[in-house]
N, C-alpha and C positions, 0 to 999 in steps of 0.2 A: 202544434208538436211541430218540431223544425229540422228539417234533414239536409246535410251538405251532399251534393255529387261532386266527387272530385275526380277529374281524369288526368292522367299522367301523359309521360311522352308520346309524341307522334299520333295522339289522338285528335288533335286538331287536324289532321290530315285525312280524316275520315271521309269517304265519298270518293276518294281519288286514289288512296293509299290501298294497295292490293286489294281490289275490289272483288275480286274472285274469293277472298278469305275474309272480308269485313263487311262487303255488300257496298252498295251505292249512298246509303245514308249518312248525312254528314253529321259532325257533334252538333251544330243547331238544330238539326231536324230531331236527333234524339232528345235533345234539351228540350225541345217544344213539347215532344210527347209525354216527357216526365213532368213539366209545368202543367199539362193538361189534367193528367192523372192525380198528379199533388193538389190540383183545385178540386178535384171532385171528392178527395179525401180529406178536405180542410187541413193539408199539410202545407206549411210554409218551407220553401225548396229554395235553395241557391245552388247554383251551378258555377263549377270553376273549372279550369284547365292549366297545367304548367307543364313544361318541358323540363323543370328544374326539380331537382330533390328537396333542395333547400327550403324553396317556395313552397311547396307541397306541404313540408313541414309546417312552415309558418301558417299557411291556409288551416291546417288542422288544429294548430292550437289556437288558433283565433276563434275556434268553433267550440271552445271547450262550454260544456252547459248545454250544448246541443242534444237533441235526442237521437239522432243517426247521422251515420256516415256511409254513403254508398260509394264504393272506392274502387275504381279500375287504373290501379298503378302503373300498368302498361309493363314496360321493361323491368321497371324498379321493382315489380313484385319478385323477381327473381336476384335481386342485387342489394337491396337497400334494408339495411338494420335501423336506421334514423327513421323511417316511415311508420315502422310498427312501434317504435319507441313513444313516436309523437301520439298515436292511438291511445297505447297503454297509459300515457302520461296523461292524457285530458279524460280518459274513461269514457270513450263515446261507441255506443253500439254501432259495430260496422259490419255490413255485408260487402263481401269482395266479388267482384264481378268481373268477367271476361266476356268479350264477344266471341272469339273462338273457342273450340274445345281445346284448351293447351295441353290437355293428356294425349291428343292425337298429333301432336306436334313435336318439336325438338325435344330430346331428354332433359337439356337445361330448364325447359320451360314448366317441368313436372313439379320443380320445388317453389314453395311459395314462403316468403318470410311474412307476409300478412296473415295468412290461413290461421296460424297458431293464436293469433290476437283478435280474430273475427269470430263474429258471431256465428257466421256461415259463409259459404262461397256458390256463386252462381256462374257456370262456365258453358259456353258452347250454345247458347241461345241467341245469340245477336242481341241487339236492343232491346228485346222482350226480358232479358235479364235484368235490366235497370228496373222495369216496371213491375216485374216481381219482386225484386229486393225493396221496392217502395210499398208494395201491398204487404210483405212481411214484416216490414219494420210498423207500420199502421196497425197490423195485427197484434203484433208484439205488445205494443202500447195499450190498444184496447184491453187485452188481457191483463196486463198489469194493473190496468185502472181497476178492474173489477173485482181485484184480489184485497 
């Protein structure tokens, strides 16, 4: 099983960006936890981050044929049509993840262009959301293998 973890704009600043909202964990810390969990589950994982919408589309397209995508599109969640189009185009099972509970924030953050093309969404659980997404993708693959 192969899973791409893709983070969008400003997530490279985790640890120093609004720590009261996002905590003190850096993106490298989170990716390390993801890699450790993936190793215990026997999942090949690749982590990427970009502040550029087109580059995120390119990364998604480059992973056509992979089993899953864990996506925190950051602000592009609320603005991008190109990213969900890329997800649909490559037919990758996607779990949308947000560190904060976007529904407790500004009204514009309540709408996601990603959610309609995602298998599901995990919001508000900090970095635990990434691990939950990995566990859920693994469980989905295991269930599919028994059918």
